[in-house]
N, C-alpha and C positions, 0 to 999 in steps of 0.2 A: 722511716718512722722516727729514728733518733733525731733527725734534723727538725722535724715538726715539733717534737716534744721540747727540744732545746730552744726553738724559736718562741715557744710559749712563755718560757721562764727567763731567758737570758736578757730580754729587753728591759725587764724590771730594774736591773742594776744600772742600765745605761740611760734610762729615761732622764735623769737630771742633766747629764752631759748633752744628750740630744736636744732637749728643750733650750739649753743655754746656747748651743751652736746654731740652732735655727731661730733664735731670738723670739721664742714664743712659748709662754707657759700655759696658754689657753688650751692647747690640745693635749695637755699632760695625760689626762685619763683616757682620751680617745686613742692613744697609741696602742694601749693594750686592749681597750674595750672594743675597738673596731675589729681587731683580730679575733677575739673570742666570740663576738656576736656573729660574724660571718662564718666562722668555723662551726659554731653550733647550729646555725640555721641552714647551712648548705649541705650538710652531710647526708641527709635523707634524699635530697635531690640527686646527688651523685649516685647513690645506691640505686634509685629508681632508673636513672639513665643507664647504669651498668646492666640492669636487667634487660634493657632494650638493645643496647649496642655491645655488650660484652664487658667483662672485667678488665682484661688487659689493655684495650684501647683507652678506657677511662682512667686507669691508673697512670698511663703514660701522659694523658692530657693533664691530669692533676699534678704530676711532677713538673710538666712544662709550665703550667700556671704558677706553681710555687716558685720555680726558678726565675721566671720573668718578673714576678712580683718582688722577689728578693733583689733583683737587679734595680728595679724601679725604687725600692726603698733605700738602697745604698746611694743612688744618685739623686735622692730627693733634695730639693733646694729650699723648700718651705714646708710648714706644718701640714697644710691641706694635702700636699702631694704625698707626704709620708703617711698620713692617716689613710688615704686612698690605697696606697701600696700595702699597708698593713691589713686593710680589709680584703684586698685581693689575695694576700698571703693566707688569710683565714679561709678564704674560699678553697684555695688549693690544699691547705692543711686539712680542712674538714673532709675533703674528698679522699685524701690519702689515708687518714685514720679510719674512716668508715669502710673504704674499699679494701684495705688490707684485712680488716676484721671479716668482711664478707668473703674475701678470697680464702682466708683460713678456714672458714666454715664450709666452703665449697670443696677444699682440697683434702681435709682430714676427717676421719670418722668421728663420731660422737665421743668415742672412748679417748682418742688422742687429742681432740680439740682443746680440752682444758689445759693441757701442757703448753700448746702453742699460744693460746690466749694469755697464759701466765707469762710467757716470754715477751709477748707484745706489751703486756701491762708493766713489766719490769723496765721497759724502755721509757 
């Protein structure tokens, strides 16, 4: 969870350097926007799929998607590749955030759940 939360915010400080290095200011807003759009739109799909195939396999798939997308983002050679990688990062991140919340709801009683959701929110 920490990595997904960090990935949402850390790129904001690096965007000017990234756009300069990739020689493209046109995709400036899409670097963050693609991530947030994909993260927000894919979370419910991950949760529905986890109802069908189980929580643990889907959490592992989400981690894998996030890791592969991170590698693609690091190796990006132009702005469209970076934007696509950021969108894929959002897909993995949306899955991780939603699936962890659902796993907490599955594992803990209603009485204890608020404590663990508080820890998740603090991250």
